[in-house]
C-alpha positions as CSV (number, residue, x, y, z in Angstrom):
1,M,-0.1,0.0,0.3
2,N,2.9,2.1,0.8
3,R,4.4,2.0,-2.8
4,V,0.8,2.3,-4.4
5,S,0.5,5.9,-2.6
6,A,4.0,6.5,-3.2
7,A,2.9,6.1,-7.3
8,V,-0.5,8.2,-6.8
9,V,1.8,11.1,-5.7
10,L,4.8,10.6,-8.4
11,G,1.5,10.4,-10.8
12,L,0.2,13.6,-9.4
13,L,3.5,15.7,-9.2
14,A,3.8,14.4,-12.9
15,A,0.8,15.4,-14.0
16,S,0.7,18.9,-12.6
17,A,4.7,19.3,-14.1
18,T,3.0,18.3,-17.3
19,L,0.2,21.3,-17.2
20,V,2.5,23.8,-15.4
21,A,4.8,23.1,-18.8
22,F,1.8,23.4,-21.0
23,A,0.3,26.1,-19.5
24,P,1.9,29.0,-21.8
25,L,0.9,27.1,-24.9
26,V,-3.3,28.2,-24.4
27,V,-2.7,31.6,-23.1
28,Q,-2.3,34.6,-25.1
29,D,0.8,35.1,-27.7
30,S,1.8,37.8,-25.6
31,Y,3.0,35.9,-22.4
32,D,6.7,35.3,-21.9
33,V,7.9,32.5,-20.3
34,V,11.1,34.2,-19.0
35,R,8.6,37.3,-17.8
36,H,5.6,35.8,-17.2
37,S,5.1,33.7,-14.1
38,V,3.2,30.3,-13.7
39,A,0.8,32.8,-11.9
40,H,0.1,35.0,-14.6
41,A,-1.2,32.0,-17.0
42,A,-3.3,31.2,-14.1
43,G,-4.9,34.6,-13.9
44,Q,-8.2,36.2,-13.5
45,G,-9.8,36.6,-17.1
46,V,-7.1,34.8,-18.8
47,P,-8.9,32.2,-21.2
48,G,-7.3,29.0,-20.8
49,A,-6.2,30.0,-17.0
50,W,-7.8,26.4,-16.1
51,V,-4.3,24.5,-17.4
52,A,-2.2,26.0,-15.0
53,R,-4.7,26.0,-12.3
54,S,-5.1,22.1,-12.4
55,G,-1.2,21.9,-12.2
56,F,-1.5,23.9,-8.9
57,V,-4.4,21.5,-7.8
58,L,-2.7,18.8,-8.4
59,V,0.7,19.6,-6.7
60,G,-1.0,20.6,-3.6
61,L,-2.9,17.2,-3.3
62,A,0.3,15.2,-3.9
63,V,2.2,17.3,-1.3
64,L,-1.3,16.5,1.0
65,L,-1.1,12.7,0.3
66,E,2.8,12.6,0.7
67,A,2.1,14.5,4.2
68,A,-0.5,12.4,5.1
69,R,1.6,9.4,4.4
70,S,4.7,10.1,6.4
71,A,3.9,9.2,9.6
72,Q,7.1,9.6,11.7
73,A,9.6,10.6,8.9
74,W,8.4,14.1,8.5
75,G,7.7,15.1,12.2
76,A,4.9,17.1,13.3
77,W,6.3,20.3,12.4
78,G,7.1,18.6,8.7
79,R,3.8,17.7,8.4
80,G,2.1,20.3,9.4
81,A,4.4,23.3,7.0
82,H,4.0,20.3,4.1
83,G,0.3,20.4,4.7
84,V,-0.3,24.0,5.1
85,Y,2.0,23.8,1.7
86,G,-0.3,21.6,-0.4
87,L,-3.6,23.7,1.0
88,G,-2.0,27.1,-0.2
89,M,-1.1,25.5,-3.4
90,I,-4.9,24.4,-3.9
91,C,-6.1,27.9,-2.7
92,L,-3.6,29.5,-5.6
93,A,-5.9,28.0,-8.2
94,V,-9.1,29.8,-6.4
95,V,-7.5,33.1,-6.0
96,S,-6.0,34.3,-9.0
97,H,-3.4,36.8,-9.9
98,R,-3.7,40.2,-12.4
99,P,-3.7,39.1,-15.7
100,W,-0.3,40.5,-17.5
101,Y,-2.4,42.1,-20.4
102,S,-5.2,43.7,-18.9
103,S,-6.0,46.5,-16.6
104,R,-9.5,44.8,-15.6
105,W,-8.9,43.0,-12.6
106,D,-10.0,42.4,-8.6
107,P,-7.5,43.8,-6.5
108,V,-8.7,41.9,-3.5
109,E,-8.3,38.7,-5.2
110,D,-4.6,39.3,-6.3
111,S,-4.2,40.6,-2.8
112,L,-5.2,37.3,-1.3
113,H,-3.1,35.4,-4.1
114,T,0.1,37.4,-2.9
115,V,-0.6,36.1,0.7
116,A,-1.3,32.3,-0.5
117,A,1.8,32.5,-2.6
118,T,4.0,33.9,0.2
119,T,2.5,31.6,2.8
120,V,3.5,28.2,0.3
121,V,6.8,29.3,-0.1
122,A,7.3,30.1,3.7
123,A,5.5,26.8,4.4
124,F,8.3,24.8,1.8
125,V,11.0,26.0,3.4
126,V,9.9,25.6,7.1
127,G,8.7,22.1,5.7
128,V,12.2,21.2,4.4
129,L,13.9,22.5,7.4
130,A,11.7,20.5,9.5
131,V,12.2,17.6,7.7
132,A,16.1,17.9,7.2
133,I,16.5,18.3,11.4
134,R,14.3,15.2,11.9
135,R,16.9,13.2,9.3
136,G,19.3,14.2,11.6
137,P,23.2,15.4,10.8
138,R,24.6,12.7,8.4
139,P,25.7,13.7,5.6
140,G,24.7,12.2,2.2
141,P,23.1,13.2,-1.4
142,I,19.8,13.7,0.7
143,R,21.0,16.3,2.6
144,V,22.2,17.9,-0.2
145,A,19.0,18.0,-1.4
146,D,17.5,19.3,1.3
147,V,20.4,22.2,1.1
148,V,19.7,23.1,-2.4
149,A,15.9,23.4,-2.1
150,V,15.8,25.7,0.7
151,G,18.4,27.8,-0.9
152,A,17.1,27.6,-4.1
153,A,13.6,28.6,-2.8
154,V,15.0,31.7,-0.6
155,L,17.2,32.7,-4.0
156,L,14.9,32.0,-6.7
157,T,11.7,33.8,-4.5
158,A,14.2,36.9,-4.5
159,V,14.9,36.9,-8.0
160,A,11.3,37.0,-8.9
161,L,10.4,39.8,-6.4
162,T,13.3,42.0,-7.5
163,M,14.0,41.1,-11.4
164,P,10.9,41.2,-12.8
165,A,12.3,40.7,-16.3
166,L,13.3,37.3,-14.9
167,E,10.0,36.5,-12.7
168,G,8.7,33.8,-14.7
169,A,12.5,31.6,-15.2
170,A,12.7,31.7,-11.5
171,Q,9.0,31.0,-10.3
172,R,9.5,27.8,-12.7
173,L,13.0,26.7,-11.4
174,L,11.2,27.2,-7.9
175,F,8.5,24.6,-9.2
176,A,11.1,22.1,-10.4
177,V,13.0,22.3,-7.0
178,G,9.7,21.5,-5.2
179,Y,9.0,18.5,-7.8
180,A,11.8,17.2,-7.5
181,W,12.3,17.4,-3.7
182,Y,8.8,16.0,-2.9
183,G,9.5,13.2,-5.7
184,I,12.9,12.6,-3.9
185,E,10.6,12.1,-0.2
186,A,7.7,9.9,-2.2
187,V,10.3,7.2,-3.2
188,R,11.9,7.6,0.2
189,L,9.0,7.2,2.1
190,A,8.1,4.0,-0.2
191,A,10.9,2.1,1.5
192,P,10.2,-0.2,4.7
193,D,11.9,1.1,6.6
194,A,11.7,4.8,5.9
195,P,10.7,6.2,9.5
196,G,14.1,4.3,10.8
197,K,16.2,6.5,8.6
198,Y,15.4,9.3,10.7
199,R,16.6,10.6,13.9
200,E,13.8,11.0,16.7
201,I,13.2,14.0,18.3
């Protein structure tokens, strides 16, 4: 059953990544994948926004399932933070970013989107740190993945906020980091002895 749930998580992550990757193909031609974020592709009143929004929902469901099956491996803080991430991603499919090509949009919804997006990034960083602390100090490739995930989340978010011309590229890399980290964890949690690989705290 553990391997089945891991396969479901991986399938949801793959489906989400596919939708996010193809979202630019179904929106206006003025959309620029380097400059415009994934959130723009899911923006208010954007024709074809359902593709990116569906990607948000699927990754949210994948992470919620992964948090539910994490048992002792992630601990309360890790499960809680990643649970917030999963719910936040689903919220991003409901409250949307303003469109890049129109001056007609709901500022309240855009503000709620900003709150949800900020919460998602913070929850990811806290969640990865919590899981990394629970693993203990032993070095290895998984430890490197944790460090890369946290560093990339902070750096790419800063790039997206301070360099509007690169916002789309930065956010897509951030999505890729998230997919990779959750995919690695899904495989690890499928191992029969997975909880024993983590230090109890």
